[in-house]
C-alpha positions in Angstrom: 0.0 0.0 0.0 1.2 3.4 -0.9 1.1 6.1 1.9 -1.1 9.1 1.2 1.9 11.5 1.3 5.6 11.2 1.9 6.8 11.6 5.4 10.2 9.9 5.7 10.2 9.7 9.5 6.7 8.4 9.8 7.2 5.9 7.0 10.3 4.5 8.6 8.6 4.2 12.0 5.6 2.5 10.6 7.7 0.1 8.5 9.8 -0.8 11.5 6.6 -1.4 13.6 5.1 -3.5 10.8 8.2 -5.6 10.5 8.5 -6.1 14.2 4.8 -7.1 14.5 5.0 -9.3 11.5 8.0 -11.2 12.7 6.6 -12.0 16.1 7.0 -15.8 15.9 6.8 -16.4 19.6 3.7 -14.2 20.1 1.9 -14.4 16.8 -1.4 -14.5 18.6 -0.7 -11.0 19.9 -0.3 -9.3 16.5 -3.9 -7.9 16.4 -3.5 -6.7 20.0 -0.5 -4.6 18.9 -2.4 -3.1 16.0 -5.3 -2.3 18.4 -2.8 -0.7 20.7 -1.6 1.6 17.9 -5.2 2.5 17.1 -5.8 3.3 20.8 -2.7 5.5 20.8 -4.1 7.5 17.8 -7.5 7.7 19.5 -6.1 10.0 22.2 -5.2 12.7 19.6 -8.4 12.8 17.6 -11.9 14.1 18.3 -14.4 11.2 18.7 -16.1 11.8 15.3 -12.8 11.9 13.5 -11.7 8.7 15.2 -15.0 6.9 14.3 -14.7 8.1 10.7 -11.1 6.8 10.6 -12.3 3.4 11.9 -15.0 3.2 9.3 -12.5 4.0 6.6 -10.1 1.4 7.9 -12.8 -1.2 8.2 -13.8 -0.6 4.6 -10.2 -0.8 3.4 -9.7 -4.0 5.3 -12.8 -5.5 3.8 -11.7 -4.5 0.3 -8.2 -5.9 0.8 -9.7 -9.2 2.1 -12.0 -9.4 -0.9 -9.1 -8.7 -3.3 -7.1 -11.6 -1.8 
């Protein structure tokens, strides 16, 4: 997936986070928990309506990605 705009620092942090979560062999059952943790961290910086809109957008993108696979 291509990011919506280029932010070198953010891209590097998210790539490292994704790699770390993806390579968790000993705790593979915790991957979703880590993603939910990230969402919870974002929640603290957004108004409730923006957070809900982001979750709806994310849910739709996940459903589309699952359908495409």
